[in-house]
Biopython code that builds the backbone (N, CA, C, O; Angstrom):
import numpy as np
from Bio.PDB.StructureBuilder import StructureBuilder

atoms = [
    (1, "MET", "N", (13.335, 13.481, 16.069)),
    (1, "MET", "CA", (12.993, 12.238, 15.389)),
    (1, "MET", "C", (11.481, 12.240, 15.136)),
    (1, "MET", "O", (10.704, 12.584, 16.027)),
    (2, "SER", "N", (11.062, 11.854, 13.922)),
    (2, "SER", "CA", (9.640, 11.831, 13.595)),
    (2, "SER", "C", (8.965, 10.619, 14.229)),
    (2, "SER", "O", (9.624, 9.674, 14.663)),
    (3, "ASP", "N", (7.636, 10.669, 14.270)),
    (3, "ASP", "CA", (6.881, 9.573, 14.889)),
    (3, "ASP", "C", (7.155, 8.238, 14.209)),
    (3, "ASP", "O", (7.363, 7.228, 14.881)),
    (4, "HIS", "N", (7.155, 8.231, 12.891)),
    (4, "HIS", "CA", (7.357, 6.947, 12.210)),
    (4, "HIS", "C", (8.763, 6.398, 12.458)),
    (4, "HIS", "O", (8.949, 5.184, 12.552)),
    (5, "GLU", "N", (9.736, 7.274, 12.563)),
    (5, "GLU", "CA", (11.097, 6.816, 12.842)),
    (5, "GLU", "C", (11.198, 6.215, 14.239)),
    (5, "GLU", "O", (11.853, 5.193, 14.441)),
    (6, "GLU", "N", (10.542, 6.861, 15.199)),
    (6, "GLU", "CA", (10.554, 6.333, 16.568)),
    (6, "GLU", "C", (9.846, 4.984, 16.628)),
    (6, "GLU", "O", (10.322, 4.055, 17.279)),
    (7, "THR", "N", (8.708, 4.880, 15.947)),
    (7, "THR", "CA", (7.971, 3.616, 15.910)),
    (7, "THR", "C", (8.827, 2.519, 15.289)),
    (7, "THR", "O", (8.933, 1.425, 15.844)),
    (8, "LEU", "N", (9.432, 2.801, 14.153)),
    (8, "LEU", "CA", (10.263, 1.796, 13.480)),
    (8, "LEU", "C", (11.443, 1.376, 14.341)),
    (8, "LEU", "O", (11.778, 0.194, 14.413)),
    (9, "ARG", "N", (12.073, 2.349, 14.995)),
    (9, "ARG", "CA", (13.222, 2.037, 15.852)),
    (9, "ARG", "C", (12.801, 1.143, 17.006)),
    (9, "ARG", "O", (13.455, 0.138, 17.286)),
    (10, "LYS", "N", (11.708, 1.503, 17.682)),
    (10, "LYS", "CA", (11.263, 0.717, 18.838)),
    (10, "LYS", "C", (10.854, -0.694, 18.444)),
    (10, "LYS", "O", (11.117, -1.647, 19.177)),
    (11, "LEU", "N", (10.217, -0.829, 17.302)),
    (11, "LEU", "CA", (9.833, -2.169, 16.859)),
    (11, "LEU", "C", (11.046, -2.967, 16.390)),
    (11, "LEU", "O", (11.126, -4.171, 16.635)),
    (12, "ALA", "N", (11.979, -2.317, 15.727)),
    (12, "ALA", "CA", (13.174, -3.013, 15.223)),
    (12, "ALA", "C", (14.039, -3.576, 16.338)),
    (12, "ALA", "O", (14.670, -4.619, 16.169)),
    (13, "VAL", "N", (14.074, -2.892, 17.477)),
    (13, "VAL", "CA", (14.894, -3.373, 18.595)),
    (13, "VAL", "C", (14.058, -4.151, 19.613)),
    (13, "VAL", "O", (14.540, -4.522, 20.683)),
    (14, "ARG", "N", (12.811, -4.385, 19.259)),
    (14, "ARG", "CA", (11.871, -5.064, 20.142)),
    (14, "ARG", "C", (11.867, -4.416, 21.534)),
    (14, "ARG", "O", (12.195, -5.041, 22.543)),
    (15, "ASP", "N", (11.493, -3.172, 21.538)),
    (15, "ASP", "CA", (11.332, -2.425, 22.787)),
    (15, "ASP", "C", (10.115, -3.020, 23.500)),
    (15, "ASP", "O", (8.973, -2.674, 23.194)),
    (16, "ASP", "N", (10.374, -3.916, 24.452)),
    (16, "ASP", "CA", (9.295, -4.649, 25.106)),
    (16, "ASP", "C", (8.288, -3.741, 25.801)),
    (16, "ASP", "O", (7.091, -4.029, 25.791)),
    (17, "ALA", "N", (8.746, -2.668, 26.396)),
    (17, "ALA", "CA", (7.826, -1.736, 27.054)),
    (17, "ALA", "C", (6.870, -1.125, 26.033)),
    (17, "ALA", "O", (5.677, -0.984, 26.300)),
    (18, "TYR", "N", (7.397, -0.765, 24.867)),
    (18, "TYR", "CA", (6.570, -0.184, 23.810)),
    (18, "TYR", "C", (5.596, -1.225, 23.263)),
    (18, "TYR", "O", (4.410, -0.939, 23.095)),
    (19, "VAL", "N", (6.084, -2.415, 22.990)),
    (19, "VAL", "CA", (5.234, -3.491, 22.473)),
    (19, "VAL", "C", (4.135, -3.826, 23.479)),
    (19, "VAL", "O", (2.974, -3.982, 23.102)),
    (20, "ASP", "N", (4.496, -3.937, 24.747)),
    (20, "ASP", "CA", (3.497, -4.225, 25.785)),
    (20, "ASP", "C", (2.442, -3.134, 25.845)),
    (20, "ASP", "O", (1.256, -3.423, 26.007)),
    (21, "LEU", "N", (2.861, -1.896, 25.716)),
    (21, "LEU", "CA", (1.923, -0.776, 25.720)),
    (21, "LEU", "C", (0.955, -0.880, 24.547)),
    (21, "LEU", "O", (-0.247, -0.675, 24.715)),
    (22, "LEU", "N", (1.470, -1.198, 23.362)),
    (22, "LEU", "CA", (0.619, -1.330, 22.183)),
    (22, "LEU", "C", (-0.367, -2.482, 22.325)),
    (22, "LEU", "O", (-1.526, -2.372, 21.924)),
    (23, "LEU", "N", (0.095, -3.578, 22.894)),
    (23, "LEU", "CA", (-0.775, -4.741, 23.050)),
    (23, "LEU", "C", (-1.791, -4.555, 24.162)),
    (23, "LEU", "O", (-2.888, -5.109, 24.090)),
    (24, "ALA", "N", (-1.453, -3.792, 25.185)),
    (24, "ALA", "CA", (-2.327, -3.629, 26.352)),
    (24, "ALA", "C", (-3.407, -2.581, 26.142)),
    (24, "ALA", "O", (-4.496, -2.687, 26.708)),
    (25, "CYS", "N", (-3.121, -1.592, 25.350)),
    (25, "CYS", "CA", (-4.048, -0.460, 25.229)),
    (25, "CYS", "C", (-4.452, -0.261, 23.771)),
    (25, "CYS", "O", (-3.659, 0.198, 22.950)),
    (26, "LYS", "N", (-5.693, -0.612, 23.468)),
    (26, "LYS", "CA", (-6.188, -0.494, 22.096)),
    (26, "LYS", "C", (-6.118, 0.955, 21.614)),
    (26, "LYS", "O", (-5.758, 1.207, 20.464)),
    (27, "ARG", "N", (-6.452, 1.886, 22.464)),
    (27, "ARG", "CA", (-6.441, 3.304, 22.096)),
    (27, "ARG", "C", (-5.026, 3.760, 21.718)),
    (27, "ARG", "O", (-4.850, 4.481, 20.737)),
    (28, "THR", "N", (-4.032, 3.347, 22.485)),
    (28, "THR", "CA", (-2.639, 3.698, 22.194)),
    (28, "THR", "C", (-2.201, 3.056, 20.882)),
    (28, "THR", "O", (-1.540, 3.692, 20.061)),
    (29, "SER", "N", (-2.568, 1.808, 20.695)),
    (29, "SER", "CA", (-2.218, 1.084, 19.485)),
    (29, "SER", "C", (-2.827, 1.755, 18.260)),
    (29, "SER", "O", (-2.151, 1.921, 17.244)),
    (30, "GLU", "N", (-4.087, 2.138, 18.345)),
    (30, "GLU", "CA", (-4.755, 2.801, 17.225)),
    (30, "GLU", "C", (-4.088, 4.134, 16.904)),
    (30, "GLU", "O", (-3.899, 4.473, 15.736)),
    (31, "ALA", "N", (-3.735, 4.883, 17.929)),
    (31, "ALA", "CA", (-3.072, 6.172, 17.711)),
    (31, "ALA", "C", (-1.698, 5.976, 17.070)),
    (31, "ALA", "O", (-1.319, 6.721, 16.167)),
    (32, "ALA", "N", (-0.963, 4.983, 17.535)),
    (32, "ALA", "CA", (0.378, 4.725, 17.007)),
    (32, "ALA", "C", (0.320, 4.247, 15.557)),
    (32, "ALA", "O", (1.239, 4.502, 14.778)),
    (33, "ALA", "N", (-0.745, 3.562, 15.201)),
    (33, "ALA", "CA", (-0.873, 3.060, 13.834)),
    (33, "ALA", "C", (-1.106, 4.182, 12.829)),
    (33, "ALA", "O", (-0.792, 4.032, 11.648)),
    (34, "ALA", "N", (-1.643, 5.286, 13.281)),
    (34, "ALA", "CA", (-1.921, 6.443, 12.410)),
    (34, "ALA", "C", (-2.855, 6.081, 11.262)),
    (34, "ALA", "O", (-2.755, 6.644, 10.171)),
    (35, "LEU", "N", (-3.757, 5.148, 11.509)),
    (35, "LEU", "CA", (-4.763, 4.753, 10.531)),
    (35, "LEU", "C", (-6.137, 5.008, 11.136)),
    (35, "LEU", "O", (-6.312, 4.927, 12.352)),
    (36, "ASP", "N", (-7.106, 5.315, 10.286)),
    (36, "ASP", "CA", (-8.459, 5.401, 10.824)),
    (36, "ASP", "C", (-8.964, 3.989, 11.094)),
    (36, "ASP", "O", (-8.352, 3.017, 10.650)),
    (37, "ARG", "N", (-10.056, 3.870, 11.808)),
    (37, "ARG", "CA", (-10.544, 2.541, 12.224)),
    (37, "ARG", "C", (-10.847, 1.630, 11.042)),
    (37, "ARG", "O", (-10.554, 0.435, 11.078)),
    (38, "LYS", "N", (-11.427, 2.193, 10.007)),
    (38, "LYS", "CA", (-11.767, 1.388, 8.831)),
    (38, "LYS", "C", (-10.504, 0.838, 8.169)),
    (38, "LYS", "O", (-10.431, -0.353, 7.864)),
    (39, "ALA", "N", (-9.522, 1.692, 7.950)),
    (39, "ALA", "CA", (-8.272, 1.237, 7.323)),
    (39, "ALA", "C", (-7.587, 0.194, 8.189)),
    (39, "ALA", "O", (-7.089, -0.807, 7.674)),
    (40, "ALA", "N", (-7.554, 0.411, 9.486)),
    (40, "ALA", "CA", (-6.921, -0.552, 10.396)),
    (40, "ALA", "C", (-7.642, -1.894, 10.345)),
    (40, "ALA", "O", (-6.999, -2.943, 10.357)),
    (41, "ALA", "N", (-8.967, -1.867, 10.289)),
    (41, "ALA", "CA", (-9.741, -3.110, 10.224)),
    (41, "ALA", "C", (-9.455, -3.853, 8.922)),
    (41, "ALA", "O", (-9.330, -5.078, 8.929)),
    (42, "LEU", "N", (-9.352, -3.140, 7.816)),
    (42, "LEU", "CA", (-9.064, -3.775, 6.536)),
    (42, "LEU", "C", (-7.641, -4.344, 6.509)),
    (42, "LEU", "O", (-7.410, -5.404, 5.928)),
    (43, "VAL", "N", (-6.704, -3.654, 7.125)),
    (43, "VAL", "CA", (-5.337, -4.174, 7.232)),
    (43, "VAL", "C", (-5.336, -5.472, 8.031)),
    (43, "VAL", "O", (-4.648, -6.426, 7.668)),
    (44, "ARG", "N", (-6.106, -5.510, 9.123)),
    (44, "ARG", "CA", (-6.188, -6.740, 9.935)),
    (44, "ARG", "C", (-6.734, -7.900, 9.100)),
    (44, "ARG", "O", (-6.250, -9.026, 9.214)),
    (45, "ILE", "N", (-7.722, -7.635, 8.278)),
    (45, "ILE", "CA", (-8.263, -8.696, 7.417)),
    (45, "ILE", "C", (-7.184, -9.186, 6.455)),
    (45, "ILE", "O", (-7.055, -10.390, 6.233)),
    (46, "GLY", "N", (-6.416, -8.277, 5.889)),
    (46, "GLY", "CA", (-5.311, -8.669, 5.006)),
    (46, "GLY", "C", (-4.301, -9.540, 5.725)),
    (46, "GLY", "O", (-3.789, -10.508, 5.161)),
    (47, "ALA", "N", (-4.017, -9.195, 6.969)),
    (47, "ALA", "CA", (-3.069, -9.998, 7.759)),
    (47, "ALA", "C", (-3.634, -11.391, 8.029)),
    (47, "ALA", "O", (-2.895, -12.374, 7.984)),
    (48, "LEU", "N", (-4.915, -11.486, 8.306)),
    (48, "LEU", "CA", (-5.538, -12.789, 8.546)),
    (48, "LEU", "C", (-5.470, -13.656, 7.295)),
    (48, "LEU", "O", (-5.237, -14.862, 7.382)),
    (49, "ILE", "N", (-5.674, -13.043, 6.135)),
    (49, "ILE", "CA", (-5.562, -13.785, 4.878)),
    (49, "ILE", "C", (-4.142, -14.324, 4.729)),
    (49, "ILE", "O", (-3.949, -15.486, 4.372)),
    (50, "ALA", "N", (-3.162, -13.488, 5.001)),
    (50, "ALA", "CA", (-1.764, -13.904, 4.876)),
    (50, "ALA", "C", (-1.417, -15.038, 5.831)),
    (50, "ALA", "O", (-0.590, -15.894, 5.518)),
    (51, "LEU", "N", (-2.054, -15.037, 6.994)),
    (51, "LEU", "CA", (-1.778, -16.063, 8.006)),
    (51, "LEU", "C", (-2.608, -17.326, 7.835)),
    (51, "LEU", "O", (-2.405, -18.298, 8.564)),
    (52, "ASP", "N", (-3.539, -17.331, 6.887)),
    (52, "ASP", "CA", (-4.477, -18.445, 6.715)),
    (52, "ASP", "C", (-5.208, -18.715, 8.032)),
    (52, "ASP", "O", (-5.237, -19.840, 8.531)),
    (53, "ALA", "N", (-5.790, -17.661, 8.569)),
    (53, "ALA", "CA", (-6.433, -17.706, 9.879)),
    (53, "ALA", "C", (-7.694, -18.569, 9.889)),
    (53, "ALA", "O", (-8.225, -18.945, 8.844)),
    (54, "THR", "N", (-8.148, -18.865, 11.085)),
    (54, "THR", "CA", (-9.347, -19.668, 11.275)),
    (54, "THR", "C", (-10.605, -18.817, 11.078)),
    (54, "THR", "O", (-10.550, -17.595, 11.214)),
    (55, "PRO", "N", (-11.732, -19.451, 10.760)),
    (55, "PRO", "CA", (-12.976, -18.700, 10.553)),
    (55, "PRO", "C", (-13.368, -17.776, 11.711)),
    (55, "PRO", "O", (-13.807, -16.657, 11.447)),
    (56, "PRO", "N", (-13.234, -18.183, 12.977)),
    (56, "PRO", "CA", (-13.613, -17.250, 14.049)),
    (56, "PRO", "C", (-12.805, -15.948, 14.035)),
    (56, "PRO", "O", (-13.321, -14.893, 14.407)),
    (57, "SER", "N", (-11.562, -16.020, 13.614)),
    (57, "SER", "CA", (-10.743, -14.811, 13.531)),
    (57, "SER", "C", (-11.327, -13.829, 12.516)),
    (57, "SER", "O", (-11.349, -12.620, 12.747)),
    (58, "TYR", "N", (-11.792, -14.361, 11.405)),
    (58, "TYR", "CA", (-12.410, -13.514, 10.385)),
    (58, "TYR", "C", (-13.708, -12.895, 10.888)),
    (58, "TYR", "O", (-14.005, -11.739, 10.590)),
    (59, "MET", "N", (-14.470, -13.654, 11.640)),
    (59, "MET", "CA", (-15.746, -13.138, 12.143)),
    (59, "MET", "C", (-15.530, -11.850, 12.932)),
    (59, "MET", "O", (-16.212, -10.852, 12.700)),
    (60, "GLU", "N", (-14.596, -11.876, 13.847)),
    (60, "GLU", "CA", (-14.321, -10.713, 14.695)),
    (60, "GLU", "C", (-13.779, -9.546, 13.881)),
    (60, "GLU", "O", (-14.218, -8.409, 14.056)),
    (61, "ALA", "N", (-12.840, -9.815, 13.004)),
    (61, "ALA", "CA", (-12.219, -8.752, 12.211)),
    (61, "ALA", "C", (-13.214, -8.128, 11.242)),
    (61, "ALA", "O", (-13.225, -6.911, 11.055)),
    (62, "ILE", "N", (-14.037, -8.946, 10.634)),
    (62, "ILE", "CA", (-15.009, -8.420, 9.674)),
    (62, "ILE", "C", (-16.116, -7.666, 10.391)),
    (62, "ILE", "O", (-16.618, -6.668, 9.876)),
    (63, "GLU", "N", (-16.494, -8.123, 11.554)),
    (63, "GLU", "CA", (-17.467, -7.378, 12.357)),
    (63, "GLU", "C", (-16.915, -5.987, 12.691)),
    (63, "GLU", "O", (-17.643, -4.996, 12.622)),
    (64, "ALA", "N", (-15.649, -5.915, 13.045)),
    (64, "ALA", "CA", (-15.021, -4.626, 13.349)),
    (64, "ALA", "C", (-14.949, -3.750, 12.094)),
    (64, "ALA", "O", (-15.179, -2.543, 12.164)),
    (65, "ALA", "N", (-14.635, -4.351, 10.964)),
    (65, "ALA", "CA", (-14.569, -3.595, 9.711)),
    (65, "ALA", "C", (-15.944, -3.036, 9.341)),
    (65, "ALA", "O", (-16.066, -1.870, 8.965)),
    (66, "ARG", "N", (-16.966, -3.867, 9.450)),
    (66, "ARG", "CA", (-18.329, -3.412, 9.129)),
    (66, "ARG", "C", (-18.755, -2.303, 10.096)),
    (66, "ARG", "O", (-19.382, -1.328, 9.683)),
    (67, "ALA", "N", (-18.419, -2.449, 11.370)),
    (67, "ALA", "CA", (-18.768, -1.436, 12.370)),
    (67, "ALA", "C", (-18.070, -0.109, 12.095)),
    (67, "ALA", "O", (-18.560, 0.950, 12.486)),
    (68, "SER", "N", (-16.932, -0.172, 11.425)),
    (68, "SER", "CA", (-16.191, 1.061, 11.127)),
    (68, "SER", "C", (-16.550, 1.629, 9.756)),
    (68, "SER", "O", (-15.956, 2.612, 9.313)),
    (69, "GLY", "N", (-17.514, 1.015, 9.089)),
    (69, "GLY", "CA", (-18.005, 1.565, 7.825)),
    (69, "GLY", "C", (-17.512, 0.893, 6.569)),
    (69, "GLY", "O", (-17.789, 1.372, 5.469)),
    (70, "ALA", "N", (-16.787, -0.206, 6.696)),
    (70, "ALA", "CA", (-16.308, -0.912, 5.499)),
    (70, "ALA", "C", (-17.469, -1.637, 4.832)),
    (70, "ALA", "O", (-18.299, -2.256, 5.496)),
    (71, "SER", "N", (-17.509, -1.550, 3.521)),
    (71, "SER", "CA", (-18.547, -2.243, 2.764)),
    (71, "SER", "C", (-18.130, -3.692, 2.514)),
    (71, "SER", "O", (-16.963, -4.052, 2.669)),
    (72, "CYS", "N", (-19.098, -4.511, 2.125)),
    (72, "CYS", "CA", (-18.784, -5.897, 1.769)),
    (72, "CYS", "C", (-17.824, -5.930, 0.579)),
    (72, "CYS", "O", (-16.941, -6.785, 0.519)),
    (73, "ASP", "N", (-17.992, -5.007, -0.361)),
    (73, "ASP", "CA", (-17.084, -4.943, -1.512)),
    (73, "ASP", "C", (-15.664, -4.606, -1.084)),
    (73, "ASP", "O", (-14.709, -5.165, -1.623)),
    (74, "GLU", "N", (-15.508, -3.699, -0.122)),
    (74, "GLU", "CA", (-14.169, -3.359, 0.357)),
    (74, "GLU", "C", (-13.534, -4.540, 1.082)),
    (74, "GLU", "O", (-12.335, -4.785, 0.951)),
    (75, "ILE", "N", (-14.337, -5.266, 1.840)),
    (75, "ILE", "CA", (-13.817, -6.426, 2.566)),
    (75, "ILE", "C", (-13.402, -7.518, 1.578)),
    (75, "ILE", "O", (-12.325, -8.099, 1.711)),
    (76, "ALA", "N", (-14.245, -7.795, 0.596)),
    (76, "ALA", "CA", (-13.868, -8.767, -0.440)),
    (76, "ALA", "C", (-12.657, -8.265, -1.220)),
    (76, "ALA", "O", (-11.837, -9.062, -1.676)),
    (77, "GLY", "N", (-12.543, -6.961, -1.373)),
    (77, "GLY", "CA", (-11.406, -6.371, -2.063)),
    (77, "GLY", "C", (-10.084, -6.644, -1.375)),
    (77, "GLY", "O", (-9.032, -6.614, -2.013)),
    (78, "CYS", "N", (-10.129, -6.910, -0.074)),
    (78, "CYS", "CA", (-8.900, -7.275, 0.649)),
    (78, "CYS", "C", (-8.283, -8.527, 0.045)),
    (78, "CYS", "O", (-7.060, -8.634, -0.049)),
    (79, "LEU", "N", (-9.111, -9.466, -0.361)),
    (79, "LEU", "CA", (-8.611, -10.694, -0.981)),
    (79, "LEU", "C", (-7.871, -10.372, -2.275)),
    (79, "LEU", "O", (-6.792, -10.906, -2.532)),
    (80, "VAL", "N", (-8.454, -9.504, -3.078)),
    (80, "VAL", "CA", (-7.839, -9.121, -4.349)),
    (80, "VAL", "C", (-6.554, -8.332, -4.102)),
    (80, "VAL", "O", (-5.555, -8.529, -4.792)),
    (81, "ALA", "N", (-6.587, -7.439, -3.114)),
    (81, "ALA", "CA", (-5.425, -6.585, -2.837)),
    (81, "ALA", "C", (-4.196, -7.384, -2.401)),
    (81, "ALA", "O", (-3.072, -7.044, -2.770)),
    (82, "VAL", "N", (-4.406, -8.440, -1.619)),
    (82, "VAL", "CA", (-3.258, -9.202, -1.118)),
    (82, "VAL", "C", (-2.861, -10.366, -2.021)),
    (82, "VAL", "O", (-1.822, -10.989, -1.801)),
    (83, "LEU", "N", (-3.660, -10.664, -3.018)),
    (83, "LEU", "CA", (-3.389, -11.802, -3.901)),
    (83, "LEU", "C", (-1.971, -11.812, -4.474)),
    (83, "LEU", "O", (-1.308, -12.846, -4.401)),
    (84, "PRO", "N", (-1.477, -10.708, -5.039)),
    (84, "PRO", "CA", (-0.115, -10.757, -5.592)),
    (84, "PRO", "C", (0.969, -10.990, -4.540)),
    (84, "PRO", "O", (2.041, -11.509, -4.851)),
    (85, "THR", "N", (0.686, -10.607, -3.303)),
    (85, "THR", "CA", (1.686, -10.729, -2.240)),
    (85, "THR", "C", (1.644, -12.085, -1.559)),
    (85, "THR", "O", (2.688, -12.703, -1.345)),
    (86, "VAL", "N", (0.446, -12.560, -1.213)),
    (86, "VAL", "CA", (0.344, -13.797, -0.431)),
    (86, "VAL", "C", (0.134, -15.031, -1.282)),
    (86, "VAL", "O", (0.365, -16.148, -0.821)),
    (87, "GLY", "N", (-0.298, -14.845, -2.513)),
    (87, "GLY", "CA", (-0.465, -15.975, -3.418)),
    (87, "GLY", "C", (-1.887, -16.506, -3.502)),
    (87, "GLY", "O", (-2.742, -16.233, -2.659)),
    (88, "VAL", "N", (-2.093, -17.266, -4.544)),
    (88, "VAL", "CA", (-3.411, -17.799, -4.854)),
    (88, "VAL", "C", (-3.911, -18.749, -3.764)),
    (88, "VAL", "O", (-5.075, -18.676, -3.369)),
    (89, "ALA", "N", (-3.052, -19.628, -3.280)),
    (89, "ALA", "CA", (-3.484, -20.635, -2.298)),
    (89, "ALA", "C", (-4.065, -19.989, -1.044)),
    (89, "ALA", "O", (-5.094, -20.444, -0.545)),
    (90, "ARG", "N", (-3.438, -18.951, -0.531)),
    (90, "ARG", "CA", (-3.931, -18.274, 0.676)),
    (90, "ARG", "C", (-5.268, -17.592, 0.405)),
    (90, "ARG", "O", (-6.171, -17.633, 1.240)),
    (91, "VAL", "N", (-5.390, -16.973, -0.748)),
    (91, "VAL", "CA", (-6.630, -16.266, -1.072)),
    (91, "VAL", "C", (-7.767, -17.263, -1.296)),
    (91, "VAL", "O", (-8.886, -17.029, -0.841)),
    (92, "VAL", "N", (-7.500, -18.355, -1.981)),
    (92, "VAL", "CA", (-8.518, -19.386, -2.196)),
    (92, "VAL", "C", (-8.961, -19.981, -0.859)),
    (92, "VAL", "O", (-10.146, -20.252, -0.665)),
    (93, "SER", "N", (-8.033, -20.181, 0.049)),
    (93, "SER", "CA", (-8.362, -20.693, 1.379)),
    (93, "SER", "C", (-9.191, -19.688, 2.171)),
    (93, "SER", "O", (-10.108, -20.072, 2.898)),
    (94, "ALA", "N", (-8.875, -18.418, 2.033)),
    (94, "ALA", "CA", (-9.540, -17.380, 2.820)),
    (94, "ALA", "C", (-10.912, -16.999, 2.275)),
    (94, "ALA", "O", (-11.788, -16.600, 3.043)),
    (95, "ALA", "N", (-11.111, -17.113, 0.981)),
    (95, "ALA", "CA", (-12.353, -16.619, 0.365)),
    (95, "ALA", "C", (-13.622, -17.180, 1.009)),
    (95, "ALA", "O", (-14.516, -16.396, 1.327)),
    (96, "PRO", "N", (-13.749, -18.486, 1.218)),
    (96, "PRO", "CA", (-14.985, -18.969, 1.851)),
    (96, "PRO", "C", (-15.115, -18.532, 3.312)),
    (96, "PRO", "O", (-16.229, -18.378, 3.813)),
    (97, "LYS", "N", (-14.000, -18.334, 3.991)),
    (97, "LYS", "CA", (-14.039, -17.874, 5.384)),
    (97, "LYS", "C", (-14.523, -16.425, 5.446)),
    (97, "LYS", "O", (-15.338, -16.068, 6.297)),
    (98, "VAL", "N", (-14.016, -15.606, 4.543)),
    (98, "VAL", "CA", (-14.468, -14.215, 4.464)),
    (98, "VAL", "C", (-15.939, -14.184, 4.085)),
    (98, "VAL", "O", (-16.721, -13.428, 4.662)),
    (99, "ALA", "N", (-16.311, -15.002, 3.116)),
    (99, "ALA", "CA", (-17.707, -15.047, 2.674)),
    (99, "ALA", "C", (-18.643, -15.410, 3.825)),
    (99, "ALA", "O", (-19.668, -14.758, 4.022)),
    (100, "LEU", "N", (-18.294, -16.441, 4.579)),
    (100, "LEU", "CA", (-19.142, -16.838, 5.709)),
    (100, "LEU", "C", (-19.271, -15.722, 6.735)),
    (100, "LEU", "O", (-20.349, -15.498, 7.286)),
    (101, "ALA", "N", (-18.181, -15.029, 6.988)),
    (101, "ALA", "CA", (-18.218, -13.914, 7.938)),
    (101, "ALA", "C", (-19.109, -12.784, 7.430)),
    (101, "ALA", "O", (-19.636, -11.998, 8.217)),
    (102, "LEU", "N", (-19.273, -12.709, 6.108)),
    (102, "LEU", "CA", (-20.156, -11.706, 5.518)),
    (102, "LEU", "C", (-21.587, -12.224, 5.342)),
    (102, "LEU", "O", (-22.461, -11.505, 4.858)),
    (103, "GLY", "N", (-21.815, -13.481, 5.742)),
    (103, "GLY", "CA", (-23.155, -14.052, 5.644)),
    (103, "GLY", "C", (-23.464, -14.710, 4.307)),
    (103, "GLY", "O", (-24.630, -14.923, 3.976)),
    (104, "TYR", "N", (-22.442, -15.029, 3.544)),
    (104, "TYR", "CA", (-22.605, -15.655, 2.237)),
    (104, "TYR", "C", (-21.922, -17.010, 2.254)),
    (104, "TYR", "O", (-20.720, -17.099, 2.501)),
    (105, "ASP", "N", (-22.685, -18.072, 1.992)),
    (105, "ASP", "CA", (-22.155, -19.435, 1.993)),
    (105, "ASP", "C", (-21.771, -19.819, 0.566)),
    (105, "ASP", "O", (-22.631, -20.176, -0.239)),
    (106, "VAL", "N", (-20.501, -19.744, 0.265)),
    (106, "VAL", "CA", (-20.006, -20.035, -1.083)),
    (106, "VAL", "C", (-20.323, -21.471, -1.473)),
    (106, "VAL", "O", (-20.755, -21.721, -2.599)),
    (107, "ASP", "N", (-20.117, -22.416, -0.565)),
    (107, "ASP", "CA", (-20.366, -23.823, -0.882)),
    (107, "ASP", "C", (-21.828, -24.047, -1.261)),
    (107, "ASP", "O", (-22.112, -24.748, -2.232)),
    (108, "ALA", "N", (-22.747, -23.467, -0.516)),
    (108, "ALA", "CA", (-24.173, -23.605, -0.824)),
    (108, "ALA", "C", (-24.496, -22.974, -2.174)),
    (108, "ALA", "O", (-25.271, -23.532, -2.951)),
    (109, "ALA", "N", (-23.914, -21.833, -2.451)),
    (109, "ALA", "CA", (-24.150, -21.166, -3.737)),
    (109, "ALA", "C", (-23.623, -22.012, -4.889)),
    (109, "ALA", "O", (-24.274, -22.125, -5.929)),
    (110, "LEU", "N", (-22.449, -22.605, -4.707)),
    (110, "LEU", "CA", (-21.886, -23.459, -5.759)),
    (110, "LEU", "C", (-22.738, -24.709, -5.984)),
    (110, "LEU", "O", (-22.889, -25.160, -7.119)),
    (111, "GLU", "N", (-23.288, -25.264, -4.919)),
    (111, "GLU", "CA", (-24.167, -26.428, -5.047)),
    (111, "GLU", "C", (-25.421, -26.074, -5.835)),
    (111, "GLU", "O", (-25.863, -26.863, -6.670)),
    (112, "LEU", "N", (-25.997, -24.917, -5.591)),
    (112, "LEU", "CA", (-27.176, -24.477, -6.334)),
    (112, "LEU", "C", (-26.850, -24.292, -7.813)),
    (112, "LEU", "O", (-27.630, -24.679, -8.683)),
    (113, "ILE", "N", (-25.712, -23.708, -8.083)),
    (113, "ILE", "CA", (-25.292, -23.508, -9.489)),
    (113, "ILE", "C", (-25.083, -24.856, -10.169)),
    (113, "ILE", "O", (-25.497, -25.054, -11.311)),
    (114, "ASP", "N", (-24.441, -25.777, -9.462)),
    (114, "ASP", "CA", (-24.184, -27.118, -9.999)),
    (114, "ASP", "C", (-25.491, -27.851, -10.253)),
    (114, "ASP", "O", (-25.655, -28.484, -11.295)),
    (115, "ALA", "N", (-26.420, -27.771, -9.311)),
    (115, "ALA", "CA", (-27.719, -28.434, -9.473)),
    (115, "ALA", "C", (-28.487, -27.851, -10.647)),
    (115, "ALA", "O", (-29.122, -28.592, -11.398)),
    (116, "ALA", "N", (-28.438, -26.544, -10.816)),
    (116, "ALA", "CA", (-29.132, -25.894, -11.928)),
    (116, "ALA", "C", (-28.517, -26.298, -13.254)),
    (116, "ALA", "O", (-29.232, -26.456, -14.244)),
    (117, "ALA", "N", (-27.210, -26.465, -13.291)),
    (117, "ALA", "CA", (-26.525, -26.844, -14.525)),
    (117, "ALA", "C", (-26.857, -28.270, -14.938)),
    (117, "ALA", "O", (-26.803, -28.604, -16.121)),
    (118, "LYS", "N", (-27.201, -29.112, -13.968)),
    (118, "LYS", "CA", (-27.496, -30.527, -14.261)),
    (118, "LYS", "C", (-28.910, -30.718, -14.764)),
    (118, "LYS", "O", (-29.251, -31.792, -15.259)),
    (119, "ARG", "N", (-29.734, -29.696, -14.646)),
    (119, "ARG", "CA", (-31.129, -29.829, -15.096)),
    (119, "ARG", "C", (-31.261, -29.791, -16.575)),
    (119, "ARG", "O", (-32.371, -29.891, -17.098)),
]
sb = StructureBuilder()
sb.init_structure("model")
sb.init_model(0)
sb.init_chain("A")
sb.init_seg("    ")
for serial, (resi, resn, name, xyz) in enumerate(atoms, 1):
    if name == "N":
        sb.init_residue(resn, " ", resi, " ")
    sb.init_atom(name, np.array(xyz, "f"), 0.0, 1.0, " ", f" {name:<3s}", serial, name[0])
structure = sb.get_structure()
């Protein structure tokens, strides 16, 4: 049986020992995922967008993505990549949270644009 087949089987039957192992040991989980750290971090950001996660969740995930070499463009690209799957509402909700985690305040930028337009 190949690795992916074993992984799928164990997850499909909720093999608690396997799940506990994945949750308890980051190194084991990373190896089982068969993704490099950057890809895994970007996948986590996509999952947070789908879940409409809280801002602190994005902070940690984006910090991990940046530490693994992900660019700000790649992180913002997660929003675009999941848009067809999760929908506009989730992406619109997530965009300012992702922006803040990247050090960009969308609301402040929009206020400056609005103020400039009124002049």
